[in-house]
C-alpha positions in Angstrom: -12.3 -53.2 -0.4 -15.0 -51.1 -2.2 -15.9 -49.4 1.1 -12.3 -48.4 1.5 -12.1 -46.8 -2.0 -15.3 -44.9 -1.3 -13.9 -43.6 2.0 -10.6 -42.6 0.3 -12.5 -40.8 -2.4 -14.7 -39.0 0.1 -11.5 -37.8 2.0 -10.0 -36.6 -1.2 -13.1 -34.7 -2.2 -13.3 -33.0 1.2 -9.5 -32.2 1.2 -9.7 -30.7 -2.3 -12.7 -28.5 -1.4 -11.0 -27.3 1.8 -7.9 -26.3 -0.1 -9.9 -24.4 -2.7 -11.7 -22.5 0.0 -8.5 -21.4 1.7 -7.1 -20.3 -1.7 -10.2 -18.1 -2.2 -9.7 -16.5 1.2 -6.1 -15.5 0.4 -7.1 -13.7 -2.9 -9.4 -11.3 -1.0 -6.5 -9.4 0.7 -6.8 -5.7 1.1 -4.7 -3.4 -0.9 -2.6 -2.5 2.1 -2.0 -6.2 2.8 -0.9 -6.6 -0.8 1.4 -3.6 -0.7 3.0 -4.5 2.7 6.8 -4.5 2.4 6.8 -3.1 -1.2 8.5 0.1 -2.3 7.4 2.5 -5.1 9.1 5.3 -7.0 7.7 8.4 -8.8 9.7 10.9 -10.8 8.9 13.7 -13.1 12.5 14.2 -14.2 13.2 16.8 -11.5 11.7 15.6 -8.4 11.5 12.0 -7.0 9.2 10.4 -4.4 9.5 7.0 -2.8 6.9 5.2 -0.7 7.4 2.0 1.4 4.3 0.3 2.6 3.8 -1.5 5.9 0.9 -3.8 6.6 0.1 -1.6 9.7 -3.1 0.4 10.0 -1.5 2.8 12.6 1.5 3.6 10.4 0.7 2.4 6.8 3.6 4.0 4.8 6.8 5.9 4.8 7.8 8.5 2.3 11.0 10.0 1.0 11.2 12.9 -1.4 13.9 15.0 -2.9 15.4 16.1 -6.3 16.6 13.6 -8.9 20.1 15.1 -8.8 20.2 15.5 -5.0 21.7 13.0 -2.6 19.6 14.2 0.3 15.9 13.2 0.9 13.3 14.3 3.3 11.7 11.4 5.3 8.2 11.2 6.4 6.3 8.6 8.5 2.5 8.6 8.1 2.0 8.0 11.8 3.6 11.4 12.6 0.3 13.1 11.8 -1.9 14.3 14.8 -4.5 11.8 13.7 -4.7 9.1 11.1 -8.1 7.8 9.8 -8.5 4.9 7.5 -11.4 5.6 5.2 -11.2 2.6 2.9 -9.0 -0.5 3.0 -10.4 -2.8 0.3 -9.0 -5.1 -2.3 -8.8 -2.2 -4.9 -8.3 1.0 -2.7 -6.5 2.2 0.3 -7.7 5.6 1.4 -6.3 7.4 4.5 -6.7 10.9 5.9 -3.8 12.4 7.9 -4.7 15.4 10.0 -2.2 17.9 11.3 -4.6 20.3 13.0 -4.0 23.2 10.7 -4.0 21.1 7.5 -4.9 17.6 6.2 -3.9 15.3 3.5 -6.1 12.6 1.9 -4.2 9.7 0.2 -6.1 7.4 -2.2 -3.9 4.5 -3.5 -5.1 2.2 -6.3 -3.4 -0.3 -8.6 -3.2 0.7 -12.2 -1.9 -2.2 -14.1 1.6 -2.9 -12.6 1.8 0.7 -11.4 0.4 2.3 -8.2 -1.7 5.4 -8.6 -1.9 8.0 -5.8 -4.5 10.8 -5.8 -3.5 13.2 -3.1 -5.8 15.9 -1.7 -4.2 18.6 0.4 -6.3 21.0 2.5 -4.0 23.6 3.9 -6.2 25.9 6.0 -8.9 26.1 3.3 -6.6 26.1 0.3 -7.4 22.9 -1.6 -4.9 21.2 -3.9 -5.2 18.0 -5.8 -2.3 16.0 -7.1 -1.9 12.7 -9.0 1.1 10.4 -9.2 1.9 7.2 -10.9 4.5 5.0 -9.1 6.6 2.1 -10.4 7.6 -0.7 -8.1 11.3 -0.5 -6.9 13.6 -1.5 -4.1 15.4 1.8 -3.9 13.8 3.3 -0.8 15.4 0.5 1.2 18.8 1.8 0.1 17.9 5.4 1.1 16.7 4.2 4.5 20.0 2.3 5.1 22.0 5.4 4.3 20.3 7.5 6.9 
């Protein structure tokens, strides 16, 4: 009987350690994996931008932009670029460069509390521009998509 309890205890210890190992693995997701399926909104009172993320390295996000008072949005899919290069896909950062031949855009996404920060670098034929946006999580982009 004592041997049975020792065997049961050993099985319980092994099962518990296996479960804790698999929990540790799931917490090391990349930022793109964590953002997959989520939608984010930025507005400055006049303009509005929406991003919807896909857990897909060849087409990581979709973007809509327009004016706050407008009912029409421009739509952009990241995979429409001539080339797409993932620079970093870690737990804290997702950085991608989209090249259009004549211009390129560098997107660096990071979480900032419950908001998503985007540092966007634009190189338009040698003219450099740096922009920064802070997005809040939303579900509105899905409504825009269903209207088009």
